[in-house]
PDB file of N, CA, C and O in Angstrom:
ATOM      1  N   MET A   1     -99.108-144.166  17.626  1.00  0.00           N
ATOM      2  CA  MET A   1     -98.500-145.209  18.443  1.00  0.00           C
ATOM      3  C   MET A   1     -99.541-146.292  18.696  1.00  0.00           C
ATOM      4  O   MET A   1    -100.636-145.994  19.172  1.00  0.00           O
ATOM      5  N   SER A   2     -99.223-147.527  18.390  1.00  0.00           N
ATOM      6  CA  SER A   2    -100.180-148.609  18.578  1.00  0.00           C
ATOM      7  C   SER A   2    -100.156-149.093  20.019  1.00  0.00           C
ATOM      8  O   SER A   2     -99.156-148.993  20.730  1.00  0.00           O
ATOM      9  N   GLU A   3    -101.307-149.622  20.412  1.00  0.00           N
ATOM     10  CA  GLU A   3    -101.428-150.071  21.796  1.00  0.00           C
ATOM     11  C   GLU A   3    -100.843-151.474  21.926  1.00  0.00           C
ATOM     12  O   GLU A   3    -101.218-152.376  21.177  1.00  0.00           O
ATOM     13  N   THR A   4     -99.945-151.657  22.855  1.00  0.00           N
ATOM     14  CA  THR A   4     -99.315-152.956  23.069  1.00  0.00           C
ATOM     15  C   THR A   4    -100.226-153.826  23.914  1.00  0.00           C
ATOM     16  O   THR A   4    -101.127-153.302  24.570  1.00  0.00           O
ATOM     17  N   PRO A   5    -100.025-155.141  23.921  1.00  0.00           N
ATOM     18  CA  PRO A   5    -100.826-156.007  24.791  1.00  0.00           C
ATOM     19  C   PRO A   5    -100.716-155.594  26.254  1.00  0.00           C
ATOM     20  O   PRO A   5    -101.678-155.724  27.010  1.00  0.00           O
ATOM     21  N   THR A   6     -99.550-155.096  26.656  1.00  0.00           N
ATOM     22  CA  THR A   6     -99.376-154.653  28.035  1.00  0.00           C
ATOM     23  C   THR A   6    -100.318-153.496  28.341  1.00  0.00           C
ATOM     24  O   THR A   6    -100.966-153.484  29.388  1.00  0.00           O
ATOM     25  N   ALA A   7    -100.398-152.524  27.438  1.00  0.00           N
ATOM     26  CA  ALA A   7    -101.277-151.370  27.642  1.00  0.00           C
ATOM     27  C   ALA A   7    -102.739-151.808  27.667  1.00  0.00           C
ATOM     28  O   ALA A   7    -103.529-151.297  28.462  1.00  0.00           O
ATOM     29  N   THR A   8    -103.097-152.743  26.808  1.00  0.00           N
ATOM     30  CA  THR A   8    -104.470-153.254  26.793  1.00  0.00           C
ATOM     31  C   THR A   8    -104.765-153.965  28.102  1.00  0.00           C
ATOM     32  O   THR A   8    -105.830-153.782  28.692  1.00  0.00           O
ATOM     33  N   ASP A   9    -103.829-154.764  28.546  1.00  0.00           N
ATOM     34  CA  ASP A   9    -103.960-155.490  29.810  1.00  0.00           C
ATOM     35  C   ASP A   9    -104.159-154.508  30.962  1.00  0.00           C
ATOM     36  O   ASP A   9    -105.027-154.719  31.809  1.00  0.00           O
ATOM     37  N   ILE A  10    -103.385-153.464  31.001  1.00  0.00           N
ATOM     38  CA  ILE A  10    -103.461-152.489  32.084  1.00  0.00           C
ATOM     39  C   ILE A  10    -104.780-151.726  32.052  1.00  0.00           C
ATOM     40  O   ILE A  10    -105.355-151.446  33.104  1.00  0.00           O
ATOM     41  N   SER A  11    -105.260-151.390  30.874  1.00  0.00           N
ATOM     42  CA  SER A  11    -106.483-150.593  30.774  1.00  0.00           C
ATOM     43  C   SER A  11    -107.707-151.318  31.331  1.00  0.00           C
ATOM     44  O   SER A  11    -108.716-150.682  31.636  1.00  0.00           O
ATOM     45  N   SER A  12    -107.624-152.635  31.466  1.00  0.00           N
ATOM     46  CA  SER A  12    -108.763-153.388  32.000  1.00  0.00           C
ATOM     47  C   SER A  12    -108.683-153.571  33.520  1.00  0.00           C
ATOM     48  O   SER A  12    -109.606-154.115  34.126  1.00  0.00           O
ATOM     49  N   LEU A  13    -107.580-153.118  34.140  1.00  0.00           N
ATOM     50  CA  LEU A  13    -107.406-153.290  35.582  1.00  0.00           C
ATOM     51  C   LEU A  13    -108.207-152.263  36.376  1.00  0.00           C
ATOM     52  O   LEU A  13    -108.377-151.122  35.946  1.00  0.00           O
ATOM     53  N   SER A  14    -108.691-152.681  37.528  1.00  0.00           N
ATOM     54  CA  SER A  14    -109.301-151.741  38.462  1.00  0.00           C
ATOM     55  C   SER A  14    -108.189-150.915  39.093  1.00  0.00           C
ATOM     56  O   SER A  14    -107.016-151.273  38.996  1.00  0.00           O
ATOM     57  N   PHE A  15    -108.550-149.820  39.733  1.00  0.00           N
ATOM     58  CA  PHE A  15    -107.563-148.981  40.403  1.00  0.00           C
ATOM     59  C   PHE A  15    -106.796-149.795  41.438  1.00  0.00           C
ATOM     60  O   PHE A  15    -105.569-149.730  41.506  1.00  0.00           O
ATOM     61  N   GLU A  16    -107.527-150.560  42.242  1.00  0.00           N
ATOM     62  CA  GLU A  16    -106.906-151.335  43.314  1.00  0.00           C
ATOM     63  C   GLU A  16    -105.916-152.369  42.772  1.00  0.00           C
ATOM     64  O   GLU A  16    -104.824-152.529  43.317  1.00  0.00           O
ATOM     65  N   ASP A  17    -106.297-153.070  41.702  1.00  0.00           N
ATOM     66  CA  ASP A  17    -105.413-154.078  41.119  1.00  0.00           C
ATOM     67  C   ASP A  17    -104.170-153.439  40.502  1.00  0.00           C
ATOM     68  O   ASP A  17    -103.062-153.954  40.648  1.00  0.00           O
ATOM     69  N   ALA A  18    -104.361-152.318  39.813  1.00  0.00           N
ATOM     70  CA  ALA A  18    -103.227-151.620  39.209  1.00  0.00           C
ATOM     71  C   ALA A  18    -102.279-151.116  40.288  1.00  0.00           C
ATOM     72  O   ALA A  18    -101.060-151.206  40.141  1.00  0.00           O
ATOM     73  N   LEU A  19    -102.836-150.588  41.369  1.00  0.00           N
ATOM     74  CA  LEU A  19    -102.007-150.076  42.461  1.00  0.00           C
ATOM     75  C   LEU A  19    -101.219-151.210  43.128  1.00  0.00           C
ATOM     76  O   LEU A  19    -100.052-151.030  43.474  1.00  0.00           O
ATOM     77  N   LYS A  20    -101.846-152.366  43.308  1.00  0.00           N
ATOM     78  CA  LYS A  20    -101.146-153.515  43.895  1.00  0.00           C
ATOM     79  C   LYS A  20     -99.961-153.932  43.023  1.00  0.00           C
ATOM     80  O   LYS A  20     -98.869-154.197  43.525  1.00  0.00           O
ATOM     81  N   GLN A  21    -100.195-153.987  41.717  1.00  0.00           N
ATOM     82  CA  GLN A  21     -99.108-154.361  40.809  1.00  0.00           C
ATOM     83  C   GLN A  21     -97.990-153.329  40.862  1.00  0.00           C
ATOM     84  O   GLN A  21     -96.811-153.684  40.879  1.00  0.00           O
ATOM     85  N   LEU A  22     -98.355-152.066  40.887  1.00  0.00           N
ATOM     86  CA  LEU A  22     -97.362-150.998  40.949  1.00  0.00           C
ATOM     87  C   LEU A  22     -96.546-151.084  42.237  1.00  0.00           C
ATOM     88  O   LEU A  22     -95.327-150.910  42.215  1.00  0.00           O
ATOM     89  N   GLU A  23     -97.208-151.347  43.343  1.00  0.00           N
ATOM     90  CA  GLU A  23     -96.502-151.485  44.620  1.00  0.00           C
ATOM     91  C   GLU A  23     -95.527-152.656  44.593  1.00  0.00           C
ATOM     92  O   GLU A  23     -94.422-152.555  45.127  1.00  0.00           O
ATOM     93  N   ARG A  24     -95.925-153.769  43.973  1.00  0.00           N
ATOM     94  CA  ARG A  24     -95.025-154.927  43.865  1.00  0.00           C
ATOM     95  C   ARG A  24     -93.797-154.606  43.019  1.00  0.00           C
ATOM     96  O   ARG A  24     -92.679-155.001  43.350  1.00  0.00           O
ATOM     97  N   ILE A  25     -94.022-153.884  41.923  1.00  0.00           N
ATOM     98  CA  ILE A  25     -92.914-153.508  41.051  1.00  0.00           C
ATOM     99  C   ILE A  25     -91.935-152.611  41.806  1.00  0.00           C
ATOM    100  O   ILE A  25     -90.723-152.827  41.763  1.00  0.00           O
ATOM    101  N   VAL A  26     -92.466-151.609  42.493  1.00  0.00           N
ATOM    102  CA  VAL A  26     -91.604-150.693  43.246  1.00  0.00           C
ATOM    103  C   VAL A  26     -90.800-151.460  44.292  1.00  0.00           C
ATOM    104  O   VAL A  26     -89.595-151.251  44.429  1.00  0.00           O
ATOM    105  N   GLN A  27     -91.460-152.336  45.019  1.00  0.00           N
ATOM    106  CA  GLN A  27     -90.787-153.107  46.057  1.00  0.00           C
ATOM    107  C   GLN A  27     -89.663-153.960  45.469  1.00  0.00           C
ATOM    108  O   GLN A  27     -88.562-154.017  46.016  1.00  0.00           O
ATOM    109  N   GLU A  28     -89.953-154.613  44.360  1.00  0.00           N
ATOM    110  CA  GLU A  28     -88.952-155.481  43.742  1.00  0.00           C
ATOM    111  C   GLU A  28     -87.778-154.663  43.199  1.00  0.00           C
ATOM    112  O   GLU A  28     -86.623-155.068  43.337  1.00  0.00           O
ATOM    113  N   LEU A  29     -88.067-153.523  42.587  1.00  0.00           N
ATOM    114  CA  LEU A  29     -86.993-152.684  42.056  1.00  0.00           C
ATOM    115  C   LEU A  29     -86.140-152.091  43.179  1.00  0.00           C
ATOM    116  O   LEU A  29     -84.929-151.933  43.028  1.00  0.00           O
ATOM    117  N   GLU A  30     -86.774-151.767  44.293  1.00  0.00           N
ATOM    118  CA  GLU A  30     -86.027-151.196  45.424  1.00  0.00           C
ATOM    119  C   GLU A  30     -85.059-152.192  46.039  1.00  0.00           C
ATOM    120  O   GLU A  30     -84.062-151.790  46.640  1.00  0.00           O
ATOM    121  N   GLN A  31     -85.333-153.473  45.902  1.00  0.00           N
ATOM    122  CA  GLN A  31     -84.431-154.497  46.437  1.00  0.00           C
ATOM    123  C   GLN A  31     -83.106-154.511  45.688  1.00  0.00           C
ATOM    124  O   GLN A  31     -82.080-154.912  46.237  1.00  0.00           O
ATOM    125  N   GLY A  32     -83.131-154.070  44.432  1.00  0.00           N
ATOM    126  CA  GLY A  32     -81.904-153.917  43.671  1.00  0.00           C
ATOM    127  C   GLY A  32     -81.278-155.176  43.118  1.00  0.00           C
ATOM    128  O   GLY A  32     -80.135-155.139  42.663  1.00  0.00           O
ATOM    129  N   ASN A  33     -81.980-156.275  43.142  1.00  0.00           N
ATOM    130  CA  ASN A  33     -81.385-157.518  42.633  1.00  0.00           C
ATOM    131  C   ASN A  33     -82.072-158.013  41.361  1.00  0.00           C
ATOM    132  O   ASN A  33     -82.082-159.213  41.085  1.00  0.00           O
ATOM    133  N   VAL A  34     -82.642-157.095  40.592  1.00  0.00           N
ATOM    134  CA  VAL A  34     -83.325-157.442  39.346  1.00  0.00           C
ATOM    135  C   VAL A  34     -82.356-157.171  38.186  1.00  0.00           C
ATOM    136  O   VAL A  34     -81.736-156.109  38.142  1.00  0.00           O
ATOM    137  N   PRO A  35     -82.218-158.112  37.255  1.00  0.00           N
ATOM    138  CA  PRO A  35     -81.352-157.883  36.100  1.00  0.00           C
ATOM    139  C   PRO A  35     -81.788-156.627  35.330  1.00  0.00           C
ATOM    140  O   PRO A  35     -82.966-156.271  35.327  1.00  0.00           O
ATOM    141  N   LEU A  36     -80.839-155.974  34.689  1.00  0.00           N
ATOM    142  CA  LEU A  36     -81.084-154.699  34.014  1.00  0.00           C
ATOM    143  C   LEU A  36     -82.243-154.759  33.025  1.00  0.00           C
ATOM    144  O   LEU A  36     -83.132-153.908  33.063  1.00  0.00           O
ATOM    145  N   GLU A  37     -82.243-155.744  32.151  1.00  0.00           N
ATOM    146  CA  GLU A  37     -83.297-155.837  31.132  1.00  0.00           C
ATOM    147  C   GLU A  37     -84.673-155.985  31.784  1.00  0.00           C
ATOM    148  O   GLU A  37     -85.639-155.356  31.352  1.00  0.00           O
ATOM    149  N   ARG A  38     -84.758-156.797  32.800  1.00  0.00           N
ATOM    150  CA  ARG A  38     -86.026-156.983  33.536  1.00  0.00           C
ATOM    151  C   ARG A  38     -86.407-155.691  34.257  1.00  0.00           C
ATOM    152  O   ARG A  38     -87.587-155.345  34.324  1.00  0.00           O
ATOM    153  N   SER A  39     -85.429-154.983  34.791  1.00  0.00           N
ATOM    154  CA  SER A  39     -85.698-153.711  35.466  1.00  0.00           C
ATOM    155  C   SER A  39     -86.329-152.705  34.508  1.00  0.00           C
ATOM    156  O   SER A  39     -87.262-151.989  34.872  1.00  0.00           O
ATOM    157  N   ILE A  40     -85.821-152.659  33.302  1.00  0.00           N
ATOM    158  CA  ILE A  40     -86.358-151.738  32.297  1.00  0.00           C
ATOM    159  C   ILE A  40     -87.806-152.095  31.977  1.00  0.00           C
ATOM    160  O   ILE A  40     -88.669-151.219  31.917  1.00  0.00           O
ATOM    161  N   ASP A  41     -88.068-153.380  31.774  1.00  0.00           N
ATOM    162  CA  ASP A  41     -89.435-153.833  31.496  1.00  0.00           C
ATOM    163  C   ASP A  41     -90.375-153.494  32.656  1.00  0.00           C
ATOM    164  O   ASP A  41     -91.499-153.035  32.456  1.00  0.00           O
ATOM    165  N   MET A  42     -89.886-153.731  33.861  1.00  0.00           N
ATOM    166  CA  MET A  42     -90.705-153.459  35.054  1.00  0.00           C
ATOM    167  C   MET A  42     -90.965-151.956  35.186  1.00  0.00           C
ATOM    168  O   MET A  42     -92.073-151.539  35.522  1.00  0.00           O
ATOM    169  N   TYR A  43     -89.948-151.158  34.923  1.00  0.00           N
ATOM    170  CA  TYR A  43     -90.107-149.704  35.009  1.00  0.00           C
ATOM    171  C   TYR A  43     -91.144-149.223  34.002  1.00  0.00           C
ATOM    172  O   TYR A  43     -91.983-148.384  34.330  1.00  0.00           O
ATOM    173  N   GLU A  44     -91.094-149.747  32.774  1.00  0.00           N
ATOM    174  CA  GLU A  44     -92.062-149.361  31.745  1.00  0.00           C
ATOM    175  C   GLU A  44     -93.481-149.748  32.154  1.00  0.00           C
ATOM    176  O   GLU A  44     -94.418-148.969  31.974  1.00  0.00           O
ATOM    177  N   ARG A  45     -93.637-150.951  32.702  1.00  0.00           N
ATOM    178  CA  ARG A  45     -94.968-151.375  33.145  1.00  0.00           C
ATOM    179  C   ARG A  45     -95.424-150.513  34.322  1.00  0.00           C
ATOM    180  O   ARG A  45     -96.588-150.118  34.393  1.00  0.00           O
ATOM    181  N   GLY A  46     -94.509-150.224  35.237  1.00  0.00           N
ATOM    182  CA  GLY A  46     -94.846-149.373  36.370  1.00  0.00           C
ATOM    183  C   GLY A  46     -95.303-147.995  35.930  1.00  0.00           C
ATOM    184  O   GLY A  46     -96.246-147.438  36.491  1.00  0.00           O
ATOM    185  N   SER A  47     -94.641-147.452  34.938  1.00  0.00           N
ATOM    186  CA  SER A  47     -95.018-146.145  34.411  1.00  0.00           C
ATOM    187  C   SER A  47     -96.421-146.187  33.806  1.00  0.00           C
ATOM    188  O   SER A  47     -97.222-145.276  34.017  1.00  0.00           O
ATOM    189  N   ALA A  48     -96.710-147.238  33.064  1.00  0.00           N
ATOM    190  CA  ALA A  48     -98.042-147.395  32.475  1.00  0.00           C
ATOM    191  C   ALA A  48     -99.103-147.591  33.563  1.00  0.00           C
ATOM    192  O   ALA A  48    -100.211-147.068  33.451  1.00  0.00           O
ATOM    193  N   LEU A  49     -98.764-148.342  34.611  1.00  0.00           N
ATOM    194  CA  LEU A  49     -99.700-148.544  35.718  1.00  0.00           C
ATOM    195  C   LEU A  49     -99.983-147.231  36.439  1.00  0.00           C
ATOM    196  O   LEU A  49    -101.127-146.957  36.804  1.00  0.00           O
ATOM    197  N   ARG A  50     -98.946-146.419  36.647  1.00  0.00           N
ATOM    198  CA  ARG A  50     -99.123-145.122  37.306  1.00  0.00           C
ATOM    199  C   ARG A  50    -100.034-144.219  36.488  1.00  0.00           C
ATOM    200  O   ARG A  50    -100.914-143.559  37.040  1.00  0.00           O
ATOM    201  N   LYS A  51     -99.830-144.187  35.179  1.00  0.00           N
ATOM    202  CA  LYS A  51    -100.684-143.372  34.310  1.00  0.00           C
ATOM    203  C   LYS A  51    -102.135-143.849  34.376  1.00  0.00           C
ATOM    204  O   LYS A  51    -103.064-143.042  34.404  1.00  0.00           O
ATOM    205  N   HIS A  52    -102.313-145.161  34.401  1.00  0.00           N
ATOM    206  CA  HIS A  52    -103.659-145.727  34.479  1.00  0.00           C
ATOM    207  C   HIS A  52    -104.332-145.347  35.804  1.00  0.00           C
ATOM    208  O   HIS A  52    -105.505-144.976  35.822  1.00  0.00           O
ATOM    209  N   CYS A  53    -103.594-145.439  36.898  1.00  0.00           N
ATOM    210  CA  CYS A  53    -104.133-145.048  38.208  1.00  0.00           C
ATOM    211  C   CYS A  53    -104.501-143.570  38.214  1.00  0.00           C
ATOM    212  O   CYS A  53    -105.556-143.192  38.723  1.00  0.00           O
ATOM    213  N   ASP A  54    -103.633-142.732  37.650  1.00  0.00           N
ATOM    214  CA  ASP A  54    -103.925-141.297  37.576  1.00  0.00           C
ATOM    215  C   ASP A  54    -105.211-141.045  36.796  1.00  0.00           C
ATOM    216  O   ASP A  54    -106.046-140.235  37.201  1.00  0.00           O
ATOM    217  N   LYS A  55    -105.360-141.743  35.680  1.00  0.00           N
ATOM    218  CA  LYS A  55    -106.553-141.585  34.836  1.00  0.00           C
ATOM    219  C   LYS A  55    -107.820-141.986  35.603  1.00  0.00           C
ATOM    220  O   LYS A  55    -108.836-141.293  35.546  1.00  0.00           O
ATOM    221  N   LEU A  56    -107.745-143.105  36.316  1.00  0.00           N
ATOM    222  CA  LEU A  56    -108.900-143.564  37.089  1.00  0.00           C
ATOM    223  C   LEU A  56    -109.230-142.602  38.229  1.00  0.00           C
ATOM    224  O   LEU A  56    -110.403-142.358  38.514  1.00  0.00           O
ATOM    225  N   LEU A  57    -108.210-142.058  38.877  1.00  0.00           N
ATOM    226  CA  LEU A  57    -108.440-141.080  39.949  1.00  0.00           C
ATOM    227  C   LEU A  57    -109.084-139.810  39.412  1.00  0.00           C
ATOM    228  O   LEU A  57    -109.987-139.257  40.040  1.00  0.00           O
ATOM    229  N   GLN A  58    -108.627-139.348  38.261  1.00  0.00           N
ATOM    230  CA  GLN A  58    -109.215-138.149  37.665  1.00  0.00           C
ATOM    231  C   GLN A  58    -110.676-138.377  37.307  1.00  0.00           C
ATOM    232  O   GLN A  58    -111.510-137.490  37.487  1.00  0.00           O
ATOM    233  N   ALA A  59    -110.983-139.562  36.801  1.00  0.00           N
ATOM    234  CA  ALA A  59    -112.374-139.886  36.463  1.00  0.00           C
ATOM    235  C   ALA A  59    -113.238-139.914  37.718  1.00  0.00           C
ATOM    236  O   ALA A  59    -114.376-139.445  37.705  1.00  0.00           O
ATOM    237  N   ALA A  60    -112.695-140.465  38.803  1.00  0.00           N
ATOM    238  CA  ALA A  60    -113.441-140.515  40.061  1.00  0.00           C
ATOM    239  C   ALA A  60    -113.663-139.108  40.615  1.00  0.00           C
ATOM    240  O   ALA A  60    -114.750-138.789  41.095  1.00  0.00           O
ATOM    241  N   GLU A  61    -112.635-138.276  40.546  1.00  0.00           N
ATOM    242  CA  GLU A  61    -112.756-136.904  41.041  1.00  0.00           C
ATOM    243  C   GLU A  61    -113.821-136.128  40.274  1.00  0.00           C
ATOM    244  O   GLU A  61    -114.529-135.297  40.844  1.00  0.00           O
ATOM    245  N   ALA A  62    -113.929-136.408  38.969  1.00  0.00           N
ATOM    246  CA  ALA A  62    -114.920-135.722  38.147  1.00  0.00           C
ATOM    247  C   ALA A  62    -116.338-136.084  38.574  1.00  0.00           C
ATOM    248  O   ALA A  62    -117.270-135.313  38.343  1.00  0.00           O
ATOM    249  N   LYS A  63    -116.509-137.236  39.188  1.00  0.00           N
ATOM    250  CA  LYS A  63    -117.832-137.693  39.614  1.00  0.00           C
ATOM    251  C   LYS A  63    -118.199-137.228  41.019  1.00  0.00           C
ATOM    252  O   LYS A  63    -119.368-137.242  41.405  1.00  0.00           O
ATOM    253  N   VAL A  64    -117.195-136.820  41.770  1.00  0.00           N
ATOM    254  CA  VAL A  64    -117.438-136.419  43.154  1.00  0.00           C
ATOM    255  C   VAL A  64    -118.258-135.138  43.179  1.00  0.00           C
ATOM    256  O   VAL A  64    -118.006-134.207  42.414  1.00  0.00           O
ATOM    257  N   GLU A  65    -119.209-135.107  44.038  1.00  0.00           N
ATOM    258  CA  GLU A  65    -120.024-133.908  44.208  1.00  0.00           C
ATOM    259  C   GLU A  65    -119.967-133.478  45.663  1.00  0.00           C
ATOM    260  O   GLU A  65    -119.904-134.305  46.572  1.00  0.00           O
ATOM    261  N   LYS A  66    -119.991-132.187  45.863  1.00  0.00           N
ATOM    262  CA  LYS A  66    -120.049-131.737  47.242  1.00  0.00           C
ATOM    263  C   LYS A  66    -121.505-131.421  47.571  1.00  0.00           C
ATOM    264  O   LYS A  66    -122.246-130.891  46.743  1.00  0.00           O
ATOM    265  N   ILE A  67    -121.882-131.747  48.755  1.00  0.00           N
ATOM    266  CA  ILE A  67    -123.253-131.567  49.203  1.00  0.00           C
ATOM    267  C   ILE A  67    -123.400-130.184  49.811  1.00  0.00           C
ATOM    268  O   ILE A  67    -122.601-129.775  50.653  1.00  0.00           O
ATOM    269  N   GLN A  68    -124.427-129.467  49.377  1.00  0.00           N
ATOM    270  CA  GLN A  68    -124.715-128.156  49.935  1.00  0.00           C
ATOM    271  C   GLN A  68    -125.644-128.329  51.129  1.00  0.00           C
ATOM    272  O   GLN A  68    -126.610-129.091  51.074  1.00  0.00           O
ATOM    273  N   LEU A  69    -125.343-127.617  52.203  1.00  0.00           N
ATOM    274  CA  LEU A  69    -126.155-127.691  53.406  1.00  0.00           C
ATOM    275  C   LEU A  69    -126.916-126.388  53.599  1.00  0.00           C
ATOM    276  O   LEU A  69    -126.416-125.307  53.287  1.00  0.00           O
ATOM    277  N   ASP A  70    -128.152-126.509  54.126  1.00  0.00           N
ATOM    278  CA  ASP A  70    -128.911-125.301  54.449  1.00  0.00           C
ATOM    279  C   ASP A  70    -128.506-124.815  55.841  1.00  0.00           C
ATOM    280  O   ASP A  70    -127.594-125.373  56.450  1.00  0.00           O
ATOM    281  N   ARG A  71    -129.168-123.798  56.337  1.00  0.00           N
ATOM    282  CA  ARG A  71    -128.805-123.210  57.637  1.00  0.00           C
ATOM    283  C   ARG A  71    -128.894-124.201  58.790  1.00  0.00           C
ATOM    284  O   ARG A  71    -128.156-124.085  59.769  1.00  0.00           O
ATOM    285  N   ASP A  72    -129.782-125.162  58.680  1.00  0.00           N
ATOM    286  CA  ASP A  72    -129.970-126.146  59.746  1.00  0.00           C
ATOM    287  C   ASP A  72    -129.036-127.349  59.610  1.00  0.00           C
ATOM    288  O   ASP A  72    -129.091-128.265  60.430  1.00  0.00           O
ATOM    289  N   GLY A  73    -128.180-127.358  58.585  1.00  0.00           N
ATOM    290  CA  GLY A  73    -127.256-128.465  58.393  1.00  0.00           C
ATOM    291  C   GLY A  73    -127.830-129.618  57.600  1.00  0.00           C
ATOM    292  O   GLY A  73    -127.223-130.688  57.539  1.00  0.00           O
ATOM    293  N   ASN A  74    -128.993-129.421  56.987  1.00  0.00           N
ATOM    294  CA  ASN A  74    -129.613-130.469  56.183  1.00  0.00           C
ATOM    295  C   ASN A  74    -129.148-130.354  54.731  1.00  0.00           C
ATOM    296  O   ASN A  74    -128.915-129.253  54.233  1.00  0.00           O
ATOM    297  N   ALA A  75    -129.016-131.496  54.060  1.00  0.00           N
ATOM    298  CA  ALA A  75    -128.622-131.482  52.656  1.00  0.00           C
ATOM    299  C   ALA A  75    -129.694-130.780  51.843  1.00  0.00           C
ATOM    300  O   ALA A  75    -130.877-131.106  51.935  1.00  0.00           O
ATOM    301  N   SER A  76    -129.255-129.793  51.030  1.00  0.00           N
ATOM    302  CA  SER A  76    -130.216-129.041  50.233  1.00  0.00           C
ATOM    303  C   SER A  76    -129.927-129.113  48.742  1.00  0.00           C
ATOM    304  O   SER A  76    -130.664-128.528  47.948  1.00  0.00           O
ATOM    305  N   GLY A  77    -128.906-129.794  48.356  1.00  0.00           N
ATOM    306  CA  GLY A  77    -128.566-129.929  46.942  1.00  0.00           C
ATOM    307  C   GLY A  77    -127.132-130.363  46.767  1.00  0.00           C
ATOM    308  O   GLY A  77    -126.413-130.592  47.740  1.00  0.00           O
ATOM    309  N   LYS A  78    -126.717-130.475  45.505  1.00  0.00           N
ATOM    310  CA  LYS A  78    -125.357-130.890  45.203  1.00  0.00           C
ATOM    311  C   LYS A  78    -124.808-130.013  44.093  1.00  0.00           C
ATOM    312  O   LYS A  78    -125.556-129.542  43.235  1.00  0.00           O
ATOM    313  N   THR A  79    -123.515-129.797  44.110  1.00  0.00           N
ATOM    314  CA  THR A  79    -122.831-129.123  43.018  1.00  0.00           C
ATOM    315  C   THR A  79    -121.574-129.918  42.689  1.00  0.00           C
ATOM    316  O   THR A  79    -121.009-130.574  43.564  1.00  0.00           O
ATOM    317  N   PRO A  80    -121.132-129.866  41.436  1.00  0.00           N
ATOM    318  CA  PRO A  80    -119.906-130.591  41.084  1.00  0.00           C
ATOM    319  C   PRO A  80    -118.717-130.076  41.870  1.00  0.00           C
ATOM    320  O   PRO A  80    -118.626-128.887  42.176  1.00  0.00           O
ATOM    321  N   LEU A  81    -117.816-130.970  42.189  1.00  0.00           N
ATOM    322  CA  LEU A  81    -116.597-130.605  42.903  1.00  0.00           C
ATOM    323  C   LEU A  81    -115.693-129.855  41.940  1.00  0.00           C
ATOM    324  O   LEU A  81    -115.459-130.330  40.829  1.00  0.00           O
ATOM    325  N   ASP A  82    -115.183-128.703  42.331  1.00  0.00           N
ATOM    326  CA  ASP A  82    -114.247-127.956  41.512  1.00  0.00           C
ATOM    327  C   ASP A  82    -112.907-128.657  41.547  1.00  0.00           C
ATOM    328  O   ASP A  82    -112.457-129.078  42.613  1.00  0.00           O
ATOM    329  N   ALA A  83    -112.267-128.789  40.409  1.00  0.00           N
ATOM    330  CA  ALA A  83    -110.974-129.494  40.334  1.00  0.00           C
ATOM    331  C   ALA A  83    -109.944-128.853  41.240  1.00  0.00           C
ATOM    332  O   ALA A  83    -109.062-129.549  41.744  1.00  0.00           O
ATOM    333  N   GLY A  84    -110.023-127.561  41.463  1.00  0.00           N
ATOM    334  CA  GLY A  84    -109.062-126.874  42.307  1.00  0.00           C
ATOM    335  C   GLY A  84    -109.239-127.134  43.780  1.00  0.00           C
ATOM    336  O   GLY A  84    -108.378-126.758  44.575  1.00  0.00           O
ATOM    337  N   GLU A  85    -110.331-127.768  44.174  1.00  0.00           N
ATOM    338  CA  GLU A  85    -110.623-128.002  45.595  1.00  0.00           C
ATOM    339  C   GLU A  85    -110.110-129.328  46.089  1.00  0.00           C
ATOM    340  O   GLU A  85    -110.195-129.600  47.287  1.00  0.00           O
ATOM    341  N   VAL A  86    -109.580-130.167  45.222  1.00  0.00           N
ATOM    342  CA  VAL A  86    -109.142-131.503  45.626  1.00  0.00           C
ATOM    343  C   VAL A  86    -107.873-131.432  46.405  1.00  0.00           C
ATOM    344  O   VAL A  86    -107.350-132.462  46.830  1.00  0.00           O
TER     345      VAL A  86
END
């Protein structure tokens, strides 16, 4: 499957920008006054934006580390966050 300009455009968005666009799409679709063809296009873009946000969140979670504390409550090291702990 080849990447469309829309997918390329979305892949360059930050999480915050993608989420803002997704929120606008949802709001507009919920109003119910969008023509059918435009609704389909918006839904497809929204789906791609959601996937992009999910991908960015997963990447961020992979970078998160939990801090290990010693008996006195001082930071003594770090370990990767287990995916099951999120």
